[in-house]
Each structure stands twice: as structure tokens, then as C-alpha cells.
C-alpha positions as a Markdown table, in Angstrom:
| # | Residue | x | y | z |
|---|---|---|---|---|
| 1 | Unk | 158.8 | 142.6 | -53.8 |
| 2 | Unk | 158.5 | 146.1 | -56.1 |
| 3 | Unk | 155.8 | 146.5 | -58.7 |
| 4 | Unk | 157.5 | 145.7 | -62.3 |
| 5 | Unk | 156.7 | 149.0 | -63.5 |
| 6 | Unk | 158.3 | 151.1 | -60.4 |
| 7 | Unk | 161.4 | 152.0 | -62.4 |
| 8 | Unk | 159.5 | 153.6 | -65.6 |
| 9 | Unk | 157.9 | 155.9 | -62.6 |
| 10 | Unk | 161.5 | 156.6 | -61.1 |
| 11 | Unk | 162.7 | 157.5 | -64.2 |
| 12 | Unk | 160.4 | 159.6 | -65.3 |
| 13 | Unk | 160.3 | 161.8 | -62.0 |
| 14 | Unk | 164.3 | 161.9 | -62.7 |
| 15 | Unk | 163.7 | 163.4 | -66.2 |
| 16 | Unk | 161.4 | 166.1 | -64.0 |
| 17 | Unk | 163.6 | 167.0 | -61.7 |
| 18 | Unk | 166.5 | 168.0 | -64.3 |
| 19 | Unk | 163.6 | 169.8 | -66.3 |
| 20 | Unk | 162.5 | 167.0 | -69.1 |
| 21 | Unk | 158.9 | 167.4 | -67.5 |
| 22 | Unk | 157.0 | 166.4 | -70.8 |
| 23 | Unk | 154.8 | 169.1 | -70.8 |
| 24 | Unk | 153.9 | 169.4 | -74.7 |
| 25 | Unk | 152.4 | 172.2 | -75.8 |
| 26 | Unk | 149.7 | 171.9 | -78.2 |
| 27 | Unk | 149.6 | 173.9 | -81.4 |
| 28 | Unk | 146.2 | 175.0 | -82.8 |
| 29 | Unk | 147.6 | 176.3 | -86.4 |
| 30 | Unk | 150.1 | 175.5 | -88.7 |
| 31 | Unk | 153.9 | 175.9 | -88.4 |
| 32 | Unk | 153.8 | 179.7 | -89.6 |
| 33 | Unk | 155.4 | 182.6 | -87.9 |
| 34 | Unk | 152.6 | 183.7 | -86.0 |
| 35 | Unk | 150.8 | 180.4 | -84.5 |
| 36 | Unk | 148.4 | 179.4 | -81.9 |
| 37 | Unk | 149.6 | 177.4 | -78.8 |
| 38 | Unk | 147.0 | 176.3 | -76.5 |
| 39 | Unk | 144.4 | 179.1 | -78.0 |
| 40 | Unk | 146.5 | 182.0 | -77.2 |
| 41 | Unk | 148.1 | 183.7 | -80.4 |
| 42 | Unk | 152.5 | 183.7 | -80.5 |
| 43 | Unk | 155.4 | 184.9 | -82.5 |
| 44 | Unk | 157.0 | 181.4 | -83.3 |
| 45 | Unk | 160.7 | 180.9 | -82.9 |
| 46 | Unk | 160.6 | 177.3 | -82.1 |
| 47 | Unk | 159.6 | 175.8 | -85.9 |
| 48 | Unk | 162.7 | 174.2 | -87.9 |
| 49 | Unk | 160.2 | 175.8 | -91.4 |
| 50 | Unk | 163.3 | 177.4 | -92.3 |
| 51 | Unk | 162.1 | 179.0 | -95.8 |
| 52 | Unk | 158.2 | 178.8 | -94.8 |
| 53 | Unk | 157.3 | 176.3 | -97.0 |
| 54 | Unk | 155.0 | 174.4 | -94.4 |
| 55 | Unk | 151.6 | 176.3 | -95.8 |
| 56 | Unk | 153.1 | 177.3 | -99.1 |
| 57 | Unk | 150.0 | 176.8 | -101.8 |
| 58 | Unk | 151.7 | 175.1 | -104.3 |
| 59 | Unk | 153.1 | 172.4 | -102.0 |
| 60 | Unk | 149.2 | 172.1 | -100.9 |
| 61 | Unk | 148.0 | 171.9 | -104.1 |
| 62 | Unk | 150.5 | 169.4 | -104.8 |
| 63 | Unk | 149.4 | 166.9 | -101.8 |
| 64 | Unk | 145.9 | 167.0 | -102.6 |
| 65 | Unk | 146.3 | 166.4 | -106.3 |
| 66 | Unk | 148.7 | 163.4 | -105.2 |
| 67 | Unk | 146.2 | 162.1 | -103.2 |
| 68 | Unk | 143.6 | 162.2 | -105.8 |
| 69 | Unk | 145.9 | 160.1 | -108.5 |
| 70 | Unk | 147.5 | 157.9 | -106.0 |
| 71 | Unk | 145.5 | 157.7 | -102.6 |
| 72 | Unk | 146.6 | 158.3 | -99.2 |
| 73 | Unk | 149.3 | 155.6 | -98.8 |
| 74 | Unk | 152.2 | 153.8 | -100.7 |
| 75 | Unk | 150.9 | 150.2 | -99.8 |
| 76 | Unk | 153.7 | 148.3 | -99.3 |
| 77 | Unk | 157.0 | 148.3 | -98.5 |
| 78 | Unk | 159.3 | 150.0 | -101.3 |
| 79 | Unk | 161.0 | 146.9 | -102.4 |
| 80 | Unk | 157.8 | 144.7 | -102.6 |
| 81 | Unk | 154.9 | 146.6 | -104.0 |
| 82 | Unk | 155.5 | 150.5 | -102.3 |
| 83 | Unk | 157.6 | 152.1 | -105.4 |
| 84 | Unk | 155.6 | 154.6 | -107.1 |
| 85 | Unk | 157.0 | 156.6 | -110.2 |
| 86 | Unk | 156.7 | 159.5 | -107.9 |
| 87 | Unk | 159.1 | 158.3 | -105.6 |
| 88 | Unk | 161.5 | 157.5 | -108.1 |
| 89 | Unk | 160.8 | 161.0 | -109.9 |
| 90 | Unk | 161.8 | 162.6 | -106.6 |
| 91 | Unk | 165.2 | 160.6 | -106.0 |
| 92 | Unk | 166.0 | 161.8 | -109.4 |
| 93 | Unk | 165.4 | 165.1 | -109.1 |
| 94 | Unk | 167.2 | 165.0 | -105.6 |
| 95 | Unk | 170.4 | 163.6 | -106.8 |
| 96 | Unk | 170.3 | 166.6 | -109.3 |
| 97 | Unk | 169.9 | 169.0 | -106.8 |
| 98 | Unk | 172.6 | 167.5 | -104.5 |
| 99 | Unk | 174.9 | 166.9 | -107.6 |
| 100 | Unk | 175.1 | 163.6 | -106.9 |
| 101 | Unk | 174.9 | 160.4 | -109.0 |
| 102 | Unk | 172.3 | 158.7 | -106.7 |
| 103 | Unk | 169.9 | 159.1 | -104.0 |
| 104 | Unk | 167.4 | 157.5 | -101.8 |
| 105 | Unk | 164.1 | 158.9 | -100.7 |
| 106 | Unk | 163.1 | 157.4 | -97.4 |
| 107 | Unk | 160.6 | 157.9 | -94.6 |
| 108 | Unk | 162.5 | 160.2 | -92.2 |
| 109 | Unk | 165.9 | 162.0 | -91.5 |
| 110 | Unk | 165.8 | 159.3 | -88.3 |
| 111 | Unk | 165.3 | 156.4 | -90.5 |
| 112 | Unk | 167.6 | 158.1 | -93.0 |
| 113 | Unk | 170.7 | 157.5 | -90.6 |
| 114 | Unk | 169.9 | 154.2 | -89.4 |
| 115 | Unk | 169.3 | 153.4 | -92.7 |
| 116 | Unk | 172.8 | 154.6 | -93.8 |
| 117 | Unk | 174.9 | 153.6 | -90.9 |
| 118 | Unk | 174.1 | 150.5 | -89.9 |
| 119 | Unk | 173.5 | 149.7 | -93.4 |
| 120 | Unk | 177.2 | 150.2 | -94.3 |
| 121 | Unk | 179.1 | 149.3 | -90.9 |
| 122 | Unk | 179.7 | 145.9 | -89.2 |
| 123 | Unk | 181.4 | 145.3 | -85.9 |
| 124 | Unk | 184.6 | 144.6 | -87.4 |
| 125 | Unk | 184.4 | 148.6 | -88.4 |
| 126 | Unk | 184.6 | 151.7 | -86.2 |
| 127 | Unk | 183.2 | 154.9 | -86.8 |
| 128 | Unk | 184.7 | 158.2 | -85.5 |
| 129 | Unk | 181.4 | 160.6 | -84.3 |
| 130 | Unk | 181.2 | 164.1 | -83.3 |
| 131 | Unk | 180.4 | 164.3 | -79.6 |
| 132 | Unk | 177.5 | 166.5 | -80.4 |
| 133 | Unk | 176.5 | 164.6 | -83.2 |
| 134 | Unk | 172.4 | 164.1 | -83.6 |
| 135 | Unk | 171.0 | 161.7 | -81.3 |
| 136 | Unk | 170.2 | 159.2 | -84.8 |
| 137 | Unk | 173.5 | 159.2 | -85.7 |
| 138 | Unk | 174.5 | 157.8 | -81.9 |
| 139 | Unk | 171.6 | 155.4 | -82.2 |
| 140 | Unk | 172.6 | 154.3 | -85.7 |
| 141 | Unk | 176.4 | 153.8 | -84.5 |
| 142 | Unk | 175.5 | 151.3 | -81.8 |
| 143 | Unk | 172.8 | 149.5 | -83.9 |
| 144 | Unk | 175.6 | 148.8 | -86.5 |
| 145 | Unk | 177.6 | 147.5 | -83.8 |
| 146 | Unk | 181.3 | 148.9 | -85.1 |
| 147 | Unk | 183.1 | 150.5 | -82.4 |
| 148 | Unk | 182.4 | 154.0 | -82.0 |
| 149 | Unk | 185.2 | 156.7 | -81.3 |
| 150 | Unk | 183.6 | 159.9 | -80.4 |
| 151 | Unk | 186.1 | 162.8 | -80.6 |
| 152 | Unk | 185.6 | 166.4 | -79.3 |
| 153 | Unk | 183.3 | 168.4 | -81.0 |
| 154 | Unk | 184.9 | 170.2 | -84.5 |
| 155 | Unk | 188.2 | 169.3 | -83.2 |
| 156 | Unk | 190.3 | 168.2 | -85.9 |
| 157 | Unk | 193.2 | 167.5 | -83.9 |
| 158 | Unk | 191.3 | 165.3 | -81.5 |
| 159 | Unk | 189.8 | 163.5 | -84.2 |
| 160 | Unk | 193.2 | 162.8 | -86.0 |
| 161 | Unk | 194.6 | 161.4 | -82.6 |
| 162 | Unk | 191.5 | 159.0 | -82.4 |
| 163 | Unk | 192.0 | 157.8 | -86.1 |
| 164 | Unk | 195.8 | 157.2 | -85.5 |
| 165 | Unk | 195.0 | 155.1 | -82.1 |
| 166 | Unk | 191.8 | 153.0 | -83.4 |
| 167 | Unk | 192.0 | 152.8 | -86.9 |
| 168 | Unk | 194.9 | 149.8 | -87.4 |
| 169 | Unk | 192.8 | 147.4 | -85.6 |
| 170 | Unk | 189.7 | 147.7 | -87.6 |
| 171 | Unk | 188.8 | 146.7 | -91.1 |
| 172 | Unk | 187.0 | 150.0 | -92.4 |
| 173 | Unk | 186.5 | 153.3 | -90.9 |
| 174 | Unk | 183.7 | 156.4 | -91.1 |
| 175 | Unk | 183.7 | 159.7 | -89.8 |
| 176 | Unk | 180.4 | 161.2 | -89.4 |
| 177 | Unk | 179.3 | 164.3 | -88.4 |
| 178 | Unk | 176.2 | 166.8 | -88.6 |
| 179 | Unk | 176.7 | 169.2 | -91.2 |
| 180 | Unk | 174.9 | 172.2 | -88.7 |
| 181 | Unk | 174.6 | 171.3 | -85.3 |
| 182 | Unk | 170.9 | 171.5 | -84.1 |
| 183 | Unk | 171.4 | 173.0 | -80.3 |
| 184 | Unk | 174.8 | 175.7 | -81.2 |
| 185 | Unk | 173.9 | 176.5 | -84.7 |
| 186 | Unk | 177.7 | 175.8 | -85.9 |
| 187 | Unk | 179.2 | 174.3 | -89.1 |
| 188 | Unk | 181.4 | 171.4 | -89.5 |
| 189 | Unk | 184.7 | 172.0 | -90.9 |
| 190 | Unk | 183.8 | 169.3 | -93.4 |
| 191 | Unk | 186.7 | 170.7 | -95.9 |
| 192 | Unk | 189.0 | 169.4 | -92.8 |
| 193 | Unk | 187.0 | 166.2 | -92.3 |
| 194 | Unk | 187.3 | 165.5 | -95.8 |
| 195 | Unk | 191.3 | 166.1 | -96.5 |
| 196 | Unk | 191.6 | 163.7 | -93.2 |
| 197 | Unk | 189.5 | 161.2 | -94.7 |
| 198 | Unk | 191.3 | 161.1 | -97.9 |
| 199 | Unk | 194.9 | 160.7 | -95.6 |
| 200 | Unk | 193.3 | 157.6 | -93.8 |
| 201 | Unk | 191.1 | 156.1 | -96.5 |
| 202 | Unk | 188.2 | 156.3 | -94.2 |
| 203 | Unk | 184.5 | 156.9 | -95.6 |
| 204 | Unk | 182.6 | 160.3 | -94.8 |
| 205 | Unk | 179.3 | 160.9 | -93.9 |
| 206 | Unk | 177.6 | 164.3 | -93.1 |
| 207 | Unk | 174.1 | 164.6 | -91.9 |
| 208 | Unk | 173.0 | 167.9 | -93.3 |
| 209 | Unk | 169.5 | 168.1 | -91.8 |
| 210 | Unk | 169.9 | 171.6 | -90.7 |
| 211 | Unk | 171.5 | 172.8 | -93.9 |
| 212 | Unk | 169.5 | 171.2 | -96.9 |
| 213 | Unk | 167.7 | 174.4 | -98.0 |
| 214 | Unk | 169.5 | 177.0 | -95.7 |
| 215 | Unk | 173.3 | 176.4 | -96.6 |
| 216 | Unk | 175.1 | 176.5 | -100.1 |
| 217 | Unk | 172.1 | 178.6 | -101.6 |
| 218 | Unk | 169.8 | 176.0 | -100.4 |
| 219 | Unk | 172.1 | 173.2 | -101.6 |
| 220 | Unk | 173.6 | 172.2 | -98.2 |
| 221 | Unk | 177.0 | 172.4 | -96.6 |
| 222 | Unk | 178.7 | 170.2 | -99.5 |
| 223 | Unk | 177.7 | 172.9 | -102.1 |
| 224 | Unk | 178.6 | 175.5 | -99.5 |
| 225 | Unk | 182.0 | 173.8 | -99.4 |
| 226 | Unk | 182.7 | 173.0 | -103.0 |
| 227 | Unk | 182.9 | 169.3 | -102.1 |
| 228 | Unk | 180.9 | 167.2 | -104.9 |
| 229 | Unk | 182.0 | 164.0 | -105.2 |
| 230 | Unk | 184.3 | 164.0 | -102.4 |
| 231 | Unk | 181.6 | 163.3 | -99.3 |
| 232 | Unk | 180.9 | 159.4 | -99.5 |
| 233 | Unk | 177.2 | 159.9 | -97.8 |
| 234 | Unk | 175.2 | 162.8 | -97.6 |
| 235 | Unk | 172.2 | 162.6 | -95.5 |
| 236 | Unk | 169.3 | 165.1 | -95.2 |
| 237 | Unk | 165.9 | 165.4 | -94.0 |
| 238 | Unk | 162.6 | 166.9 | -96.2 |
| 239 | Unk | 160.9 | 168.1 | -93.0 |
| 240 | Unk | 162.7 | 171.1 | -91.8 |
| 241 | Unk | 163.5 | 173.9 | -94.8 |
| 242 | Unk | 161.3 | 171.3 | -97.1 |
| 243 | Unk | 158.3 | 171.8 | -94.9 |
| 244 | Unk | 157.4 | 168.0 | -95.6 |
| 245 | Unk | 158.3 | 164.7 | -94.2 |
| 246 | Unk | 160.8 | 162.5 | -95.2 |
| 247 | Unk | 164.6 | 161.7 | -95.6 |
| 248 | Unk | 167.5 | 161.5 | -98.3 |
| 249 | Unk | 170.7 | 159.5 | -98.9 |
| 250 | Unk | 172.6 | 160.8 | -101.4 |
| 251 | Unk | 176.3 | 159.9 | -103.2 |
| 252 | Unk | 177.7 | 158.1 | -105.4 |
| 253 | Unk | 175.8 | 155.1 | -107.1 |
| 254 | Unk | 178.0 | 152.3 | -106.0 |
| 255 | Unk | 177.4 | 153.4 | -102.1 |
| 256 | Unk | 173.5 | 154.1 | -102.5 |
| 257 | Unk | 172.8 | 150.9 | -103.9 |
| 258 | Unk | 175.2 | 149.5 | -101.4 |
| 259 | Unk | 173.0 | 150.6 | -98.5 |
| 260 | Unk | 169.6 | 150.1 | -100.4 |
| 261 | Unk | 170.5 | 146.6 | -100.4 |
| 262 | Unk | 171.8 | 146.2 | -96.7 |
| 263 | Unk | 169.9 | 149.3 | -94.7 |
| 264 | Unk | 166.8 | 147.2 | -93.1 |
| 265 | Unk | 165.4 | 150.6 | -91.5 |
| 266 | Unk | 164.1 | 151.9 | -95.0 |
| 267 | Unk | 163.3 | 149.0 | -96.6 |
| 268 | Unk | 161.2 | 147.3 | -93.7 |
| 269 | Unk | 159.4 | 150.5 | -93.5 |
| 270 | Unk | 156.2 | 151.0 | -96.1 |
| 271 | Unk | 157.0 | 153.8 | -98.4 |
| 272 | Unk | 156.6 | 157.4 | -98.2 |
| 273 | Unk | 152.8 | 158.7 | -99.2 |
| 274 | Unk | 152.1 | 159.9 | -102.1 |
| 275 | Unk | 151.1 | 163.6 | -101.1 |
| 276 | Unk | 154.2 | 163.9 | -99.0 |
| 277 | Unk | 156.4 | 162.8 | -102.0 |
| 278 | Unk | 154.4 | 165.3 | -104.2 |
| 279 | Unk | 154.9 | 168.1 | -101.9 |
| 280 | Unk | 158.6 | 167.6 | -101.3 |
| 281 | Unk | 158.6 | 167.8 | -105.6 |
| 282 | Unk | 157.0 | 171.2 | -105.4 |
| 283 | Unk | 159.6 | 172.3 | -102.6 |
| 284 | Unk | 162.4 | 171.3 | -104.9 |
| 285 | Unk | 160.8 | 173.4 | -107.7 |
| 286 | Unk | 160.7 | 176.1 | -105.8 |
| 287 | Unk | 164.2 | 176.0 | -104.7 |
| 288 | Unk | 165.4 | 175.2 | -108.2 |
| 289 | Unk | 163.3 | 177.9 | -109.4 |
| 290 | Unk | 164.6 | 180.9 | -107.3 |
| 291 | Unk | 167.0 | 181.6 | -104.3 |
| 292 | Unk | 164.4 | 184.1 | -103.2 |
| 293 | Unk | 163.5 | 182.3 | -99.7 |
| 294 | Unk | 167.0 | 181.3 | -98.9 |
| 295 | Unk | 168.1 | 184.9 | -99.6 |
| 296 | Unk | 165.3 | 186.4 | -97.4 |
| 297 | Unk | 166.3 | 183.5 | -94.7 |
| 298 | Unk | 169.5 | 185.0 | -94.4 |
| 299 | Unk | 168.6 | 188.3 | -94.5 |
| 300 | Unk | 166.3 | 188.1 | -91.4 |
| 301 | Unk | 169.4 | 185.8 | -89.9 |
| 302 | Unk | 171.9 | 188.5 | -90.2 |
| 303 | Unk | 169.2 | 191.3 | -88.7 |
| 304 | Unk | 168.3 | 189.5 | -85.7 |
| 305 | Unk | 171.7 | 187.9 | -84.7 |
| 306 | Unk | 173.2 | 191.6 | -85.0 |
| 307 | Unk | 170.5 | 193.0 | -82.8 |
| 308 | Unk | 171.0 | 190.0 | -80.4 |
| 309 | Unk | 174.3 | 190.8 | -80.1 |
| 310 | Unk | 173.9 | 194.3 | -79.7 |
| 311 | Unk | 171.6 | 193.9 | -77.2 |
| 312 | Unk | 174.5 | 192.1 | -75.2 |
| 313 | Unk | 173.1 | 188.5 | -75.5 |
| 314 | Unk | 175.7 | 185.6 | -75.3 |
| 315 | Unk | 175.0 | 183.6 | -78.8 |
| 316 | Unk | 178.0 | 181.1 | -78.8 |
| 317 | Unk | 179.5 | 180.3 | -82.1 |
| 318 | Unk | 176.3 | 179.9 | -84.0 |
| 319 | Unk | 176.9 | 180.7 | -88.3 |
| 320 | Unk | 173.4 | 179.9 | -88.8 |
| 321 | Unk | 169.4 | 180.9 | -88.4 |
| 322 | Unk | 170.1 | 178.9 | -85.2 |
| 323 | Unk | 170.4 | 181.4 | -82.7 |
| 324 | Unk | 171.1 | 180.0 | -79.1 |
| 325 | Unk | 170.4 | 182.4 | -76.0 |
| 326 | Unk | 173.1 | 180.9 | -73.7 |
| 327 | Unk | 171.8 | 181.2 | -69.9 |
| 328 | Unk | 174.2 | 178.2 | -68.2 |
| 329 | Unk | 171.2 | 177.5 | -65.1 |
| 330 | Unk | 168.4 | 175.4 | -65.7 |
| 331 | Unk | 166.0 | 177.6 | -63.6 |
| 332 | Unk | 167.1 | 180.8 | -65.7 |
| 333 | Unk | 166.4 | 179.5 | -69.0 |
| 334 | Unk | 162.7 | 177.9 | -67.7 |
| 335 | Unk | 162.3 | 181.5 | -66.2 |
| 336 | Unk | 163.2 | 183.2 | -69.5 |
| 337 | Unk | 161.3 | 181.0 | -71.7 |
| 338 | Unk | 158.3 | 181.0 | -69.1 |
| 339 | Unk | 158.5 | 185.1 | -69.6 |
| 340 | Unk | 158.7 | 184.6 | -73.3 |
| 341 | Unk | 155.5 | 182.9 | -73.8 |
| 342 | Unk | 153.9 | 185.5 | -71.5 |
| 343 | Unk | 155.1 | 188.1 | -73.9 |
| 344 | Unk | 153.9 | 186.6 | -76.8 |
| 345 | Unk | 156.8 | 184.2 | -78.3 |
| 346 | Unk | 157.5 | 180.8 | -78.4 |
| 347 | Unk | 160.6 | 178.9 | -78.3 |
| 348 | Unk | 161.2 | 176.4 | -75.3 |
| 349 | Unk | 164.1 | 176.1 | -73.0 |
| 350 | Unk | 166.6 | 173.7 | -74.0 |
| 351 | Unk | 168.4 | 171.7 | -70.4 |
| 352 | Unk | 170.7 | 168.7 | -70.2 |
| 353 | Unk | 170.3 | 165.7 | -71.9 |
| 354 | Unk | 169.4 | 167.7 | -74.9 |
| 355 | Unk | 172.6 | 170.1 | -74.0 |
| 356 | Unk | 175.4 | 169.3 | -71.5 |
| 357 | Unk | 175.3 | 170.4 | -67.7 |
| 358 | Unk | 175.5 | 173.9 | -67.2 |
| 359 | Unk | 174.8 | 175.2 | -70.7 |
| 360 | Unk | 171.0 | 175.7 | -70.5 |
| 361 | Unk | 169.5 | 177.9 | -73.4 |
| 362 | Unk | 166.9 | 179.2 | -75.3 |
| 363 | Unk | 167.1 | 178.1 | -78.9 |
| 364 | Unk | 165.6 | 180.4 | -81.3 |
| 365 | Unk | 165.2 | 179.7 | -84.8 |
| 366 | Unk | 164.5 | 182.7 | -87.3 |
| 367 | Unk | 162.7 | 182.1 | -91.2 |
| 368 | Unk | 162.2 | 183.2 | -94.2 |
| 369 | Unk | 158.5 | 183.5 | -92.8 |
| 370 | Unk | 159.1 | 186.2 | -90.4 |
| 371 | Unk | 158.8 | 190.1 | -91.2 |
| 372 | Unk | 161.1 | 193.0 | -90.3 |
| 373 | Unk | 158.5 | 193.9 | -87.5 |
| 374 | Unk | 158.3 | 190.3 | -86.2 |
| 375 | Unk | 161.8 | 190.2 | -85.6 |
| 376 | Unk | 161.9 | 193.6 | -84.3 |
| 377 | Unk | 159.4 | 192.8 | -81.8 |
| 378 | Unk | 161.0 | 190.0 | -80.8 |
| 379 | Unk | 164.2 | 191.7 | -80.1 |
| 380 | Unk | 162.5 | 194.4 | -77.9 |
| 381 | Unk | 160.8 | 191.4 | -76.0 |
| 382 | Unk | 164.4 | 190.1 | -75.4 |
| 383 | Unk | 165.7 | 193.4 | -74.0 |
| 384 | Unk | 162.9 | 193.7 | -71.4 |
| 385 | Unk | 163.2 | 189.9 | -70.5 |
| 386 | Unk | 167.5 | 190.1 | -70.9 |
| 387 | Unk | 167.1 | 193.4 | -68.5 |
| 388 | Unk | 164.6 | 191.9 | -66.0 |
| 389 | Unk | 166.3 | 188.5 | -65.7 |
| 390 | Unk | 169.8 | 190.2 | -65.3 |
| 391 | Unk | 171.0 | 188.2 | -68.6 |
| 392 | Unk | 172.0 | 191.6 | -70.2 |
| 393 | Unk | 172.7 | 195.1 | -68.8 |
| 394 | Unk | 171.2 | 198.4 | -70.1 |
| 395 | Unk | 173.2 | 199.7 | -72.8 |
| 396 | Unk | 172.9 | 203.5 | -71.3 |
| 397 | Unk | 174.9 | 202.4 | -68.2 |
């Protein structure tokens, strides 16, 4: 008889064979443009710290002052005794920032998806989900017990065909999509999704985790497309461009109240800490005061993407600061990442199951914290490695 834990060992060995060895690098510094990884100084191209707010002095001061006034924790779940006036202030501010009637501030972006989808849908409903949606959307859809129908990535013809085939058999339907897809950097055609949803009387939800603070002058994908009031649920995170932690669910007051009443993932978790909440408010202050950081992010994005394309790298269909170097094979992606570390640049190889088989890549993210000198150094290193590994050709040839 085999040991009851043998299946775990075998599973982990299989994951190592396909590239997921869980050899997690340990940071010795904050998530700045320059970081220290296991004692070595590196230029950071792996962080979601889009606006460089992780170490912003205003956020740190707000967090410290909040600890002095409110302590280090909320003390209870929100609906019992864990709702602080700080939480209410942030929710009101987020609703104004997103130009929605209401907003919920929850523990993380993952909790936001679990709360919204599982709170809204049931086994009598159907969910139409983009093939490349985030894992938390996939898990939330399963948790809801609704029928899940996957449509091909950003393919509106396939979405419409799937709706025609499946919607008549269910009580309600929901179209859910990432706003910005985290491994490819492309943007969902939210305007077209909205038109299709209106045609079939479907609920709509967008996870804007990589769009908040990035698209639409920092206000997200709904602002980018001018769709205020037309998207039923906006989900986001405060752990990327905002530089802190937490999730947001925004929309019409009725929708947010319904999710708040039925979404167990949020309501059965202790409220977010005073320090995190205050830091998020400080990040909002900065974004509302000026678009300077967003403007710098996009200037860096345009400069870096143009440089990489001029060198001859394949970047796919990215439209955002997420810049994938498409390499195809796992071994090549691993080798490329290893050489990057040796040259002083930190970014990880992304392989199956994080991306489809045969589409291994290095995912780079430039930020507002990078200087032009940082980007020029990175371009020179990528040119060197690309030529060395045969990924690009010498431009003089």
C-alpha cells in the first residue's frame, strides 16, 4: 500500500518537470526599480508597482499615523465589529474615483472576484468567461456552481455564438473578462462586450486589476472606453498600481449591496488593516491630484516597447506596460531568464500552466519608477542576450 502523501510528491515532481520548480527568489529590499535579490543588486522588471507608490513617503506616513490612531488590525469581520470609519471613507472615495454609485473595499483582488461572482451567480445561471481570464475568476466561477462557458480570447463572434447556444437554458447570464490580460498585456474589447450584453440582457463584469492606475488617466478601463454606468461590476485591486493591498468591487448601489449581502469570501474575513486602508487613501490623493505618474508610466512604456520592437523581439499584441518577450520553448525562456539575472535584470520566465504550452515567455513590466537610464540599460542587455541566444538578429546584417 502506498503512502497517503505519495500523490503529493508525484504531483510536485511533475510540476518541476514542466518548469514550475517553486524556487522562489527572496527580496532583501522593497519593490523599487532597483532591488536587492538574495544579496545582489538588480534592475526590477517583474513588479506590478506600476506607479512606484510602494515606497512613496505620503503612503508610508499615512500608514504609520493610522497605526498610532487605530492600531494594527480591524479586530473583526466587517459586518460584526470590523468596519472602521476609514473603510467607509475609502469606499466613498473609490466610488467617486471610479464614477460609480457605490464601492466595496475588500481584503484582496482575489477576494473581490470570489465575493462578486460567487455572490451573484448560482447553479441556475451561466457565466461566459474569456479563455485567458485570471485564475481567481476561474475559481470564483466554479465556486458559484453556475454553468461556465469559455469563449475564445477576445473573440466576440465566438462569445455571441456561445451565448446563443447556452443562454436559453439558464435563468441569468454573466459575461466576465479581465480588463488587461496579465500575461499578454492586451486590452479586452469592453465596448463590444457591453453591446453584446445589452443585446442579450446579460450582466457584465470586468476585472481591472492591471488597468486601475494605468488606463483611462489612472481611473481604469471603464473610463478608457467611456462606459460609465454601463458595466454592472468593476473589480480591481489596490496591490498593483496603488502599491498597497486590498480589492474593490464597484458599480450601481443595488448591485454592490446585493454582492455585499451574498458574497461570503469578503463577509467572513476580518476587515483590512487601518494602515493599508490609510495608505490606499493616500494613493488616491496622489492620483486625484495629478496624472504625472500615469503620464510617466506611459512615456516609459512607449519608449521601451519601441526599443524592444526595433531590436526585433516578438512582443505579441501588448497594448500596456506589460511587455512579454515571446520565446516559445520552456528551455529557451529559462535560459533567457538566467542570463538576465547574470546581467543584473530581474524578471521571471513564464511557462505552462501560467501560459499555454509552446508560448513560454519573459514577462517584463516597466513602471513610472524606472528612469530613462534604466530603460536604456535594459535594452542594451536584452540586445546582448537576444543576439547570444539567437532570438534576434544583428541589425547590421
